[in-house]
RODO-2510 file (C-alpha; in nm, 4 decimals, decimal comma):
residues 348
     n   res          X          Y          Z
     1     m    -3,5017     0,4238     1,3738
     2     k    -3,6295     0,0673     1,4111
     3     n    -3,3887    -0,0539     1,1408
     4     q    -3,1007     0,1266     1,3108
     5     i    -3,1825    -0,0346     1,6467
     6     k    -3,2057    -0,3748     1,4790
     7     l    -2,8610    -0,3332     1,3217
     8     l    -2,7068    -0,2300     1,6516
     9     a    -2,8633    -0,5255     1,8260
    10     l    -2,6941    -0,7505     1,5728
    11     g    -2,3583    -0,5786     1,6311
    12     f    -2,3761    -0,3746     1,3088
    13     c    -2,3316    -0,0021     1,2652
    14     f    -2,3803     0,1228     0,9105
    15     c    -2,3137     0,4806     1,0210
    16     l    -2,6619     0,6019     0,9475
    17     p    -2,7448     0,9597     1,0513
    18     g    -2,7383     0,9764     1,4279
    19     c    -2,5482     0,6475     1,4652
    20     n    -2,2587     0,7250     1,6980
    21     s    -2,2019     0,3790     1,8414
    22     t    -1,8937     0,1808     1,7492
    23     p    -1,8618    -0,1940     1,8101
    24     t    -1,5352    -0,1651     2,0048
    25     s    -1,5749    -0,4819     2,2080
    26     e    -1,6170    -0,6932     1,8944
    27     i    -1,3165    -0,5258     1,7310
    28     d    -1,1036    -0,5679     2,0424
    29     a    -1,1858    -0,9379     2,0275
    30     i    -1,0806    -0,9575     1,6620
    31     f    -0,7411    -0,8064     1,7493
    32     a    -0,6967    -0,9728     2,0882
    33     d    -0,3775    -1,1456     1,9716
    34     y    -0,2157    -0,8035     1,9080
    35     s    -0,2669    -0,6649     2,2583
    36     g    -0,0185    -0,6445     2,5419
    37     n     0,3585    -0,6781     2,5210
    38     r     0,3708    -0,8089     2,1657
    39     p     0,3811    -0,6681     1,8125
    40     g     0,0582    -0,4811     1,7617
    41     a    -0,1899    -0,3209     1,5281
    42     a    -0,3485     0,0126     1,4449
    43     v    -0,7046     0,0132     1,3133
    44     l    -0,8998     0,3042     1,1674
    45     v    -1,2489     0,3268     1,0185
    46     i    -1,3459     0,6519     0,8461
    47     k    -1,6963     0,7565     0,7426
    48     g    -1,7070     1,0567     0,5132
    49     s    -1,4231     1,2725     0,6443
    50     k    -1,4426     1,1665     1,0091
    51     p    -1,2809     0,8752     1,1926
    52     i    -1,5591     0,6750     1,3558
    53     l    -1,3314     0,4109     1,5042
    54     k    -0,9657     0,4252     1,6052
    55     r    -0,8041     0,1426     1,8010
    56     t    -0,4381     0,0707     1,8681
    57     y    -0,2905    -0,2400     2,0251
    58     g     0,0462    -0,3715     2,1377
    59     q     0,3991    -0,2468     2,0918
    60     a     0,5753    -0,0585     1,8131
    61     n     0,9092    -0,1539     1,9674
    62     i     0,9187    -0,4578     2,1939
    63     e     1,2672    -0,3816     2,3258
    64     s     1,1817    -0,0286     2,4426
    65     k     0,8198    -0,1169     2,5258
    66     t     0,6928     0,1674     2,3063
    67     a     0,3171     0,1426     2,2599
    68     i     0,1543     0,1868     1,9202
    69     n    -0,0524     0,5030     1,8718
    70     d    -0,2087     0,6820     1,5753
    71     q     0,1234     0,8562     1,4991
    72     t     0,3179     0,5288     1,4780
    73     n     0,4705     0,4831     1,1329
    74     f     0,4512     0,1364     0,9764
    75     r     0,6160     0,0145     0,6592
    76     l     0,3202     0,0021     0,4213
    77     a     0,4733    -0,2637     0,1945
    78     s     0,2673    -0,2994    -0,1246
    79     i     0,0148    -0,0369    -0,0193
    80     s     0,3032     0,1904    -0,1283
    81     k     0,2283     0,0978    -0,4888
    82     h    -0,0508     0,3510    -0,5266
    83     f     0,1988     0,6280    -0,4414
    84     t     0,4360     0,4981    -0,7091
    85     a     0,1513     0,4855    -0,9596
    86     l     0,0463     0,8392    -0,8673
    87     a     0,4004     0,9692    -0,9239
    88     i     0,3992     0,8155    -1,2725
    89     l     0,0557     0,9595    -1,3516
    90     m     0,1708     1,3074    -1,2484
    91     l     0,4508     1,2835    -1,5069
    92     v     0,2015     1,1584    -1,7653
    93     d    -0,0246     1,4542    -1,6862
    94     e     0,2693     1,6880    -1,7434
    95     g     0,3341     1,5335    -2,0857
    96     k     0,6815     1,4099    -1,9884
    97     i     0,5908     1,0467    -2,0588
    98     h     0,2881     0,8598    -2,1886
    99     l     0,1081     0,5511    -2,0689
   100     n     0,2201     0,3855    -2,3921
   101     s     0,5850     0,4888    -2,3547
   102     t     0,8081     0,1806    -2,3675
   103     l     1,1043     0,0850    -2,1527
   104     s     1,3305     0,1105    -2,4558
   105     e     1,2191     0,4690    -2,5153
   106     i     1,2885     0,5676    -2,1548
   107     f     1,6094     0,3688    -2,0985
   108     m     1,8087     0,3745    -2,4206
   109     d     2,0339     0,0878    -2,3090
   110     f     1,7469    -0,1450    -2,2161
   111     p     1,7480    -0,4826    -2,3973
   112     a     1,5336    -0,5317    -2,7058
   113     y     1,2501    -0,6966    -2,5149
   114     g     1,1804    -0,3568    -2,3550
   115     e     1,0396    -0,2359    -2,6876
   116     h     0,7204    -0,4251    -2,6064
   117     i     0,6781    -0,3229    -2,2399
   118     r     0,4712    -0,0093    -2,1921
   119     i     0,4218     0,1934    -1,8772
   120     v     0,0576     0,0878    -1,8660
   121     h     0,1717    -0,2761    -1,8586
   122     l     0,3956    -0,2042    -1,5599
   123     l     0,1177    -0,0265    -1,3716
   124     q    -0,1295    -0,3113    -1,4250
   125     h     0,1080    -0,6043    -1,3661
   126     r     0,0884    -0,7024    -1,7328
   127     s     0,4569    -0,6546    -1,8182
   128     g     0,5726    -1,0117    -1,7620
   129     l     0,8995    -0,8867    -1,6092
   130     l     1,0865    -1,1567    -1,4211
   131     d     1,0578    -1,1455    -1,0414
   132     y     1,3700    -0,9791    -0,9082
   133     e     1,3666    -1,1753    -0,5839
   134     g     1,4561    -1,4914    -0,7736
   135     l     1,7419    -1,3215    -0,9573
   136     v     1,9345    -1,1873    -0,6580
   137     a     2,2442    -1,3874    -0,5684
   138     t     2,1794    -1,6245    -0,2807
   139     d     2,4946    -1,5033    -0,1048
   140     a     2,4136    -1,1314    -0,1448
   141     k     2,5316    -0,9362     0,1581
   142     h     2,3755    -0,5960     0,0854
   143     q     2,0136    -0,4936     0,0480
   144     v     1,8708    -0,4600    -0,2999
   145     h     1,7627    -0,1153    -0,4208
   146     d     1,5396    -0,0060    -0,7075
   147     k     1,8412     0,0690    -0,9272
   148     d     1,9624    -0,2863    -0,8685
   149     v     1,6268    -0,4212    -0,9836
   150     l     1,6517    -0,2169    -1,3022
   151     q     2,0010    -0,3525    -1,3607
   152     l     1,8770    -0,7086    -1,3081
   153     m     1,6064    -0,6467    -1,5699
   154     r     1,8738    -0,5169    -1,8092
   155     q     2,0509    -0,8508    -1,7748
   156     q     1,7474    -1,0511    -1,8894
   157     t     1,6472    -1,1373    -2,2451
   158     g     1,2737    -1,1840    -2,2142
   159     t     0,9604    -1,1973    -2,0030
   160     y     0,7256    -1,4599    -1,8568
   161     f     0,4727    -1,3887    -2,1338
   162     p     0,4236    -1,1394    -2,4176
   163     p     0,3713    -0,8015    -2,2455
   164     g     0,0081    -0,6986    -2,2201
   165     t    -0,1346    -1,0475    -2,2708
   166     a    -0,1606    -1,1736    -1,9112
   167     y    -0,1480    -1,0730    -1,5448
   168     r     0,1313    -1,1606    -1,3026
   169     y     0,1756    -0,9525    -0,9893
   170     s     0,5141    -0,7853    -1,0245
   171     n     0,7265    -0,6125    -0,7636
   172     s     0,9863    -0,5795    -1,0378
   173     a     0,7469    -0,3622    -1,2388
   174     y     0,6961    -0,1155    -0,9541
   175     a     1,0679    -0,0934    -0,8776
   176     v     1,1229    -0,0125    -1,2462
   177     l     0,8427     0,2478    -1,2286
   178     a     1,0303     0,4171    -0,9434
   179     m     1,3389     0,4344    -1,1645
   180     i     1,1287     0,5799    -1,4466
   181     v     1,0228     0,8577    -1,2073
   182     e     1,3912     0,9275    -1,1368
   183     q     1,4899     0,9148    -1,5047
   184     v     1,2121     1,1438    -1,6247
   185     s     1,1891     1,3910    -1,3348
   186     g     1,5594     1,4176    -1,2571
   187     n     1,4856     1,3733    -0,8859
   188     p     1,5567     1,0726    -0,6652
   189     f     1,2361     0,8769    -0,6230
   190     h     1,2116     0,9364    -0,2477
   191     e     1,2585     1,3106    -0,3030
   192     f     0,9917     1,3196    -0,5746
   193     l     0,7443     1,1555    -0,3380
   194     k     0,8407     1,3940    -0,0580
   195     l     0,8271     1,7168    -0,2580
   196     r     0,5540     1,6448    -0,5099
   197     i     0,3136     1,4248    -0,3136
   198     f     0,3700     1,4084     0,0612
   199     q     0,4513     1,7720     0,1421
   200     v     0,1909     1,9286    -0,0855
   201     s    -0,0732     1,6900     0,0486
   202     g     0,0011     1,7551     0,4150
   203     l     0,1453     1,4098     0,4849
   204     d     0,3975     1,5589     0,7214
   205     r     0,5749     1,2438     0,8340
   206     t     0,5056     0,9959     0,5557
   207     l     0,8230     0,9047     0,3688
   208     a     1,0026     0,6531     0,1505
   209     y     1,2667     0,5309     0,3924
   210     i     1,6354     0,5082     0,3021
   211     d     1,8729     0,4001     0,5756
   212     g     2,1268     0,6745     0,6449
   213     v     1,9346     0,9339     0,4390
   214     n     1,6150     0,9961     0,6338
   215     t     1,4579     0,8878     0,9617
   216     v     1,1197     0,7367     1,0374
   217     a     0,9626     0,9214     1,3308
   218     e     0,7813     0,7026     1,5863
   219     r     0,8779     0,3988     1,3841
   220     a     0,7188     0,0583     1,4272
   221     f     0,9709    -0,2235     1,3987
   222     g     0,8725    -0,5502     1,2367
   223     y     0,8586    -0,8865     1,4141
   224     t     0,7707    -1,2490     1,3613
   225     v     0,5634    -1,4308     1,6219
   226     a     0,5898    -1,8104     1,6204
   227     n     0,5318    -2,0749     1,8858
   228     g     0,4800    -1,8069     2,1455
   229     e     0,8163    -1,6442     2,0738
   230     v     0,8765    -1,2982     1,9282
   231     r     1,1819    -1,2305     1,7132
   232     s     1,2902    -0,9258     1,5184
   233     s     1,2304    -0,9440     1,1421
   234     d     1,2255    -0,5749     1,0581
   235     q     1,4383    -0,5909     0,7451
   236     s     1,5030    -0,8379     0,4664
   237     l     1,7307    -0,8372     0,1648
   238     y     1,4502    -0,6639    -0,0278
   239     s     1,3282    -0,4089     0,2285
   240     a     1,5245    -0,1207     0,0716
   241     v     1,3352    -0,1375    -0,2604
   242     l     1,1073     0,1682    -0,2549
   243     g     0,8819     0,1528    -0,5589
   244     d     0,7167    -0,1741    -0,4658
   245     g     0,6799    -0,1170    -0,0921
   246     g     0,9133     0,1293     0,0808
   247     v     0,6747     0,3963     0,2130
   248     y     0,6178     0,4400     0,5887
   249     s     0,3016     0,6061     0,7185
   250     s     0,0625     0,6200     1,0145
   251     l    -0,3088     0,6204     1,0868
   252     a    -0,2923     0,9973     1,1356
   253     d    -0,1332     1,0669     0,7971
   254     l    -0,3421     0,8084     0,6120
   255     s    -0,6575     0,9590     0,7613
   256     h    -0,5519     1,2920     0,6114
   257     w    -0,4641     1,1181     0,2831
   258     h    -0,8212     0,9877     0,2791
   259     n    -0,9548     1,3395     0,3282
   260     v    -0,7566     1,4740     0,0324
   261     n    -0,8961     1,1865    -0,1762
   262     y    -0,5725     0,9935    -0,2211
   263     g    -0,4070     1,2569    -0,4376
   264     a    -0,6966     1,3071    -0,6798
   265     d    -0,6177     1,6787    -0,7042
   266     l    -0,2616     1,6038    -0,8173
   267     i    -0,3677     1,4546    -1,1527
   268     s    -0,6474     1,5008    -1,4028
   269     a    -0,9875     1,3478    -1,3379
   270     n    -0,9458     1,1368    -1,6516
   271     l    -0,6233     0,9804    -1,5282
   272     m    -0,7731     0,9128    -1,1866
   273     r    -1,0623     0,7345    -1,3574
   274     r    -0,8078     0,5258    -1,5485
   275     a    -0,6290     0,4436    -1,2242
   276     l    -0,9518     0,3118    -1,0760
   277     t    -1,0646     0,1144    -1,3810
   278     p    -1,0012    -0,2589    -1,3329
   279     q    -0,8209    -0,4598    -1,5958
   280     l    -0,6918    -0,8166    -1,5696
   281     e    -0,7471    -0,9698    -1,2240
   282     n    -0,9337    -0,6495    -1,1221
   283     y    -0,6137    -0,4445    -1,0981
   284     g    -0,5993    -0,0755    -1,1915
   285     f    -0,3012     0,1535    -1,1284
   286     g    -0,1814     0,0650    -0,7772
   287     w    -0,5281    -0,0408    -0,6593
   288     r    -0,7428    -0,3510    -0,6818
   289     i    -1,1014    -0,2740    -0,7831
   290     d    -1,3857    -0,5155    -0,7104
   291     t    -1,6856    -0,5577    -0,4803
   292     y    -1,7217    -0,6856    -0,1257
   293     q    -2,0607    -0,7866     0,0121
   294     g    -2,2162    -0,6092    -0,2861
   295     h    -2,0243    -0,2831    -0,2251
   296     r    -1,7771    -0,1327    -0,4718
   297     r    -1,4262    -0,1495    -0,3249
   298     y    -1,0798    -0,0076    -0,3978
   299     h    -0,8247    -0,1925    -0,1885
   300     h    -0,4708    -0,3223    -0,1464
   301     s    -0,2811    -0,5385     0,0968
   302     g     0,0809    -0,5060     0,2013
   303     s     0,3118    -0,7854     0,3137
   304     t     0,6817    -0,7620     0,3851
   305     s     0,9359    -0,8733     0,6422
   306     g     0,7743    -0,8000     0,9771
   307     f     0,4629    -0,6166     0,8514
   308     r     0,1107    -0,6996     0,7312
   309     n    -0,1315    -0,4244     0,6280
   310     y    -0,4586    -0,3654     0,4481
   311     i    -0,6595    -0,0683     0,3222
   312     a    -1,0054    -0,0752     0,1661
   313     r    -1,2129     0,2150     0,0365
   314     f    -1,5854     0,1970    -0,0330
   315     p    -1,6560     0,5102    -0,2394
   316     d    -2,0344     0,4729    -0,2577
   317     e    -2,0595     0,4451     0,1217
   318     q    -1,7744     0,6937     0,1852
   319     l    -1,6278     0,4312     0,4145
   320     t    -1,2606     0,3376     0,4541
   321     i    -1,0794     0,0889     0,6757
   322     i    -0,7054     0,0844     0,7430
   323     v    -0,5276    -0,1916     0,9350
   324     l    -0,1527    -0,1665     0,9996
   325     t     0,0457    -0,4303     1,1897
   326     n     0,4120    -0,4872     1,2706
   327     r     0,4194    -0,8649     1,2539
   328     a     0,4857    -1,0942     0,9611
   329     e     0,1770    -1,3108     1,0092
   330     p    -0,1138    -1,3533     0,9798
   331     d    -0,2690    -1,1999     0,6704
   332     v    -0,4792    -0,9124     0,8063
   333     q    -0,7261    -0,8796     0,5188
   334     p    -0,9602    -1,1345     0,6841
   335     l    -0,9335    -0,9376     1,0103
   336     a    -1,0178    -0,6139     0,8303
   337     q    -1,3121    -0,7807     0,6613
   338     a    -1,4370    -0,9045     0,9974
   339     v    -1,4369    -0,5409     1,1090
   340     l    -1,6090    -0,4323     0,7882
   341     d    -1,8827    -0,6852     0,8488
   342     l    -1,9693    -0,4837     1,1595
   343     y    -2,0232    -0,1727     0,9476
   344     l    -2,1461    -0,2897     0,6089
   345     k    -2,4881    -0,4368     0,5580
   346     s    -2,4871    -0,6617     0,2510
   347     r    -2,7047    -0,5594    -0,0406
   348     d    -2,7622    -0,9249    -0,1205
***
């Protein structure tokens, strides 16, 4: 009890038995710039299976003055990658593809360099595929889709480095993974996610958004805040690519996703262990794996036009933090870590 009182006096809450206090005033100060009539934030801390802190700030839609709540759906950006990885692993589990399957085996018309790129390389950012953003025509008038990324890769003759030998974060790789899901399953990628992951897991309103095909309920729109001015920046030329960042979700759905262990029941325990085993630059399959303040951590950030997000899981402490924002800057990982410092006591 004395140790618990000492931690609370210092502004810490490590969620020990009987610790019901949450440091809301400190957290409100961390997110003060997101309050009021401006693009906002949604913050959730989960201990075990229960939310121990939930705070929402600011506006999901500045024009309509719609406040953010726990049902507000944000574009997750690269946090989407763990859903893409999970879809691939489900197909591996079913024996329809293998981690060592190559691009040339899956797409018969892929250039010769695809003979050396394996699915495992794509998952771990070790493929060396060229960044699609730099290959799109500067005068392009329509948004790029995953199929367009695959076509751009078909037009190349090589990679940044021999596949498997180095790490380079690759949105191209995850767009291609989405197309592998379509090729192998016979279902559009967004439908595969909906039917095979979201619906069966109880993520009722999480979706991979396609303009004109589906609708994001209680949608947060993205903005840029600069020099005191707020301007819309909800979509970019690349916002329609799904595999690398096209999933929308909310605190409510992600809290449930936490409670069903991020899809662990959808694949074998062995594959889930592989997904959470770090390789080059501490990357697994759709997750980064490292330590923070001496605590084992699975985490990922997400950055796209008008959105910045972060999720971190601490499996040994059964602690998770989720921060979703609908503004282009700043990076919210430092903000999330400032919140974590209120809950985690360093082992050092």
